[in-house]
C-alpha positions in Angstrom: 20.7 2.8 -36.7 18.8 0.4 -33.9 22.0 -1.0 -32.9 23.6 2.3 -32.2 20.3 4.1 -30.8 20.6 0.8 -27.9 24.0 1.4 -27.5 23.6 5.2 -26.9 20.6 4.6 -24.5 22.7 1.8 -22.9 25.6 4.8 -22.5 22.9 7.2 -20.3 21.8 4.5 -18.1 22.0 6.5 -14.5 24.0 4.2 -12.3 22.1 3.1 -9.6 21.4 1.2 -6.2 18.5 0.2 -5.3 16.9 -0.4 -2.1 14.3 -3.0 -2.7 11.5 -4.4 -0.4 11.7 -7.9 -2.5 8.9 -9.5 -0.5 6.5 -6.7 -1.4 4.7 -7.6 -4.6 4.9 -4.1 -5.6 8.3 -4.0 -4.4 9.1 -6.7 -6.3 7.5 -5.1 -9.6 10.1 -2.4 -9.5 12.8 -4.9 -10.1 13.1 -5.8 -13.5 12.1 -2.5 -14.8 14.9 -0.9 -12.6 17.2 -3.2 -14.4 16.0 -2.4 -18.1 16.7 1.6 -17.4 19.0 1.6 -15.3 22.4 0.9 -14.5 21.3 -1.3 -11.2 25.5 -1.8 -9.4 23.9 -3.0 -5.8 20.9 -4.2 -4.3 20.0 -3.9 -0.5 17.4 -5.8 0.8 16.1 -5.8 4.4 16.6 -8.9 6.9 13.7 -10.8 8.6 14.0 -9.1 11.8 13.7 -5.6 10.3 10.4 -6.8 8.2 8.8 -8.2 11.6 9.5 -4.7 13.2 8.3 -3.1 9.7 4.7 -5.0 9.9 4.7 -3.7 14.0 5.4 -0.3 13.0 2.8 -0.3 10.5 0.1 -2.4 11.8 0.6 -3.1 15.1 1.9 -6.1 17.4 1.8 -9.4 15.1 -0.1 -12.6 16.1 1.8 -15.0 17.7 1.8 -17.2 14.7 3.5 -14.2 12.8 5.5 -16.0 9.8 8.3 -14.0 7.5 5.8 -13.3 4.3 7.7 -15.5 1.0 9.9 -13.7 -0.9 7.7 -12.3 -3.6 10.6 -13.5 -6.1 13.9 -11.9 -6.5 14.7 -11.7 -10.2 17.7 -14.4 -11.6 19.4 -11.3 -13.0 20.3 -9.8 -9.3 21.8 -13.1 -8.8 24.8 -12.5 -11.6 24.3 -8.7 -12.4 24.7 -7.0 -9.2 26.4 -7.0 -5.4 23.8 -7.4 -3.2 23.3 -7.3 0.7 21.0 -8.3 3.4 20.4 -5.9 6.4 18.7 -5.0 9.7 19.8 -1.4 9.4 20.9 0.3 6.1 22.8 3.0 8.3 25.3 0.3 9.8 28.5 2.6 9.3 30.3 -0.7 7.6 27.7 -1.2 4.6 27.2 2.5 4.3 31.0 3.0 3.7 31.0 -0.3 1.2 27.9 1.5 -0.9 29.9 4.5 -1.1 32.7 2.6 -3.0 30.2 2.0 -6.0 29.9 5.4 -7.0 26.4 5.7 -7.7 24.6 9.0 -9.1 21.9 8.1 -7.2 20.1 5.5 -4.6 16.4 4.3 -5.5 14.2 2.8 -2.9 11.0 0.8 -3.9 8.8 0.1 -0.9 12.1 -0.7 1.8 11.0 -1.6 4.9 13.1 1.7 6.6 13.3 5.1 7.3 16.5 6.0 5.9 18.3 9.0 7.3 21.3 11.4 6.8 24.0 8.7 6.1 22.0 7.2 3.4 20.1 10.6 1.9 23.4 12.3 1.3 24.9 8.7 0.1 24.8 9.6 -3.9 24.9 13.0 -5.6 21.5 12.7 -6.8 20.0 11.5 -3.3 17.8 9.2 -2.8 14.1 8.4 -5.6 11.3 6.7 -3.4 8.4 4.9 -5.4 5.6 5.5 -3.8 1.6 4.0 -4.3 -0.4 7.0 -4.6 -0.7 10.9 -6.3 1.1 13.0 -3.7 0.8 15.0 -2.2 -2.3 12.6 -0.6 -1.9 9.6 1.3 1.8 10.5 2.1 3.1 7.7 4.9 2.0 4.1 5.7 0.1 2.1 3.8 -1.3 4.0 1.0 -3.1 1.7 -0.7 -5.3 1.1 2.1 -6.5 4.7 2.9 -7.1 5.5 -0.7 -10.1 2.4 -0.4 -10.7 3.1 3.6 -11.5 7.3 2.7 -13.8 6.5 -0.7 -10.7 8.3 -3.0 -11.6 8.4 -6.9 -8.3 9.2 -8.0 -4.9 7.8 -7.1 -1.3 6.9 -8.7 2.0 6.3 -8.4 5.0 8.7 -7.8 8.5 8.7 -7.8 10.1 11.4 -5.8 13.0 13.1 -4.2 13.1 11.5 -0.2 13.9 13.9 2.0 14.0 13.6 6.4 10.0 14.8 5.9 7.8 11.7 5.5 7.1 11.9 1.5 7.5 15.5 1.1 10.0 15.7 -1.9 9.8 17.1 -4.8 8.0 15.1 -7.8 10.1 13.2 -10.7 7.1 11.4 -12.4 3.8 10.5 -11.6 1.1 8.1 -12.9 -3.0 8.9 -12.0 -5.6 6.7 -12.4 -9.3 6.6 -11.6 -9.9 4.5 -8.5 -14.0 5.0 -7.8 -15.0 1.5 -6.0 -12.2 -0.1 -6.3 -11.4 -2.9 -3.6 -8.2 -3.3 -2.0 -7.1 -6.0 -4.1 -8.2 -4.4 -7.7 -6.4 -1.2 -6.5 -3.3 -3.4 -5.3 -3.0 -4.7 -9.1 -3.4 -1.8 -10.7 -0.5 -0.2 -8.3 1.6 -3.4 -9.7 0.7 -2.7 -13.3 1.2 0.8 -13.3 4.9 0.1 -11.9 7.0 -0.7 -15.1 5.8 2.4 -17.1 6.5 4.5 -14.2 10.4 3.6 -13.7 10.3 3.9 -17.6 9.1 7.5 -17.1 11.6 8.1 -14.5 14.6 7.2 -16.6 13.4 9.5 -19.3 13.1 12.0 -16.9 16.5 12.2 -15.4 18.1 11.4 -19.2 16.3 14.5 -20.2 17.4 16.6 -17.1 13.8 17.5 -16.4 13.0 19.9 -13.6 11.4 18.5 -10.4 7.7 19.8 -9.2 7.4 21.2 -6.1 4.5 19.3 -3.8 1.2 21.2 -2.9 1.3 21.1 0.4 -2.3 22.7 1.2 -3.1 19.3 -0.8 -1.4 16.9 1.7 -3.0 13.8 3.1 -0.6 11.6 5.6 -1.2 8.3 7.5 1.1 6.7 10.0 -0.5 3.0 8.7 -3.4 1.3 9.8 -4.3 -0.7 13.2 -7.3 -3.0 14.3 -9.7 0.2 15.1 -9.2 1.4 11.7 -10.8 -2.1 10.6 -13.4 -1.8 12.1 -16.8 -1.1 11.4 -17.8 1.3 14.2 -21.6 1.6 13.4 -22.2 4.6 16.0 -20.4 6.8 14.3 -19.9 6.0 10.2 -22.6 6.7 7.0 -23.4 3.9 4.4 -20.6 5.3 1.9 -18.1 5.0 4.9 -18.8 2.0 5.7 -19.3 0.2 2.1 -15.6 1.6 1.2 -14.1 0.2 4.8 -15.5 -3.1 3.5 -13.8 -2.7 0.5 -10.7 -2.6 1.8 -10.7 -6.4 2.4 -10.3 -6.1 6.2 -13.3 -4.3 7.6 -14.5 -6.8 10.9 -17.4 -6.3 13.7 -18.5 -7.9 16.4 -21.7 -10.0 17.5 -21.9 -11.4 21.0 -18.3 -10.9 21.8 -17.1 -12.8 18.5 -15.4 -10.9 15.7 -16.1 -11.6 12.1 -14.8 -10.4 8.8 -17.3 -8.7 6.3 -16.5 -9.4 3.3 -19.2 -8.0 0.3 -22.0 -5.4 1.3 -24.5 -2.9 0.0 -26.2 0.0 0.4 -29.3 -1.6 2.0 -31.6 2.0 1.1 -33.7 3.6 3.5 -35.3 1.9 6.4 -38.6 2.2 8.5 -40.1 0.7 12.3 -38.6 1.3 15.7 -35.1 -0.1 15.0 -34.2 2.1 12.4 -31.7 5.5 13.3 -30.0 3.0 15.9 -26.7 2.2 14.3 -25.2 -1.2 14.4 -29.0 -2.8 15.4 -29.8 -5.4 13.2 -33.0 -4.5 11.3 -33.6 -7.6 9.1 -31.9 -11.5 8.4 -33.4 -13.0 5.3 -32.2 -14.7 1.7 -30.4 -11.6 0.6 -28.3 -10.7 3.5 -28.5 -9.0 7.3 -29.2 -5.8 7.6 -27.8 -3.1 10.2 -28.5 0.0 10.9 -25.6 2.8 10.4 -25.8 6.5 10.5 -28.5 8.0 8.2 -29.6 4.4 6.6 -28.6 0.9 6.7 -26.0 -2.1 5.1 -27.1 -4.8 3.5 -24.3 -7.7 4.5 -23.8 -10.1 2.1 -21.1 -12.1 2.8 -19.1 -12.6 5.9 -16.0 -14.5 7.2 -16.9 -16.7 10.4 -13.8 -18.4 12.0 -12.1 -18.8 8.8 -15.1 -19.9 6.8 -17.4 -17.3 4.1 -20.5 -17.3 4.6 -23.1 -16.1 2.2 -26.3 -13.9 2.2 -28.8 -16.9 2.5 -27.3 -18.9 4.7 -26.2 -15.7 7.4 -29.6 -16.4 9.4 -27.7 -19.4 10.5 -25.1 -18.0 12.6 -28.0 -17.2 14.8 -27.9 -13.3 14.2 -31.4 -12.3 14.8 -33.2 -9.1 14.7 -32.6 -6.7 17.1 -29.3 -8.3 18.0 -27.0 -5.6 18.3 -23.2 -5.6 16.1 -20.3 -3.5 17.6 
């Protein structure tokens, strides 16, 4: 009976073409479950130049010593069970023609570093299904997990939705949500990866059972176009304490002192402050064994760990950097 059940499930697997950003750990997390729950007839990967262009589009100019990220790990099953292509542009006419010969039911995109146009969106009868690391319609666009932390969101999730020409606006197949209050970037990213296999299984069930899709509530939508250096700066003069602490949890926050930039690894609410320097955002109010206390809008923040010239400095050592009360951080 179990054998017959397995055969029946195998026969109902949807036939798909997979566009996967395997250099992203999040993208790579889709590979095994997709092969488990779908009939993957072909996989498309982006070349080095496309990944570099993607980095520039989302995060701004890459550093002079930028190196291609190590592949997150193409599954061994890819090498034996599906056709594969590596391309700079998924809209290359020769590639589109080749993909069309596989007569797939759907295309599936998982962290692929390129926006799809009509040629791919209409390549298969079922269109393109995209996996997005947020609870749509919130945090549409690029790098949603950064913005989830930076905006101090309390809940997020992962979504499989129909891709359209409008960014992340398509109807939803399935979604999984979870509490993310207080998570830092790495914690959230790990949770997104953990939620990916069950979301893929949910999608397979939804397609097999022909469940209706759910329209997104546009009134609840938010859209972000990547994050740049300015988005990582603490900007003491216009951020409240909780906003600063949220940005620190992105693990990309930085500030500058005497023209030198340093990252802020951990911080905490320093509570109400008194004295003639209090209320002047960015001014150092105290330097002691517990860290560096800096005035923010309507409060103060204690910097507990910073990263200076590639080295992490804990609270009791911060004074040795030369930071003094009355100094200004920008």
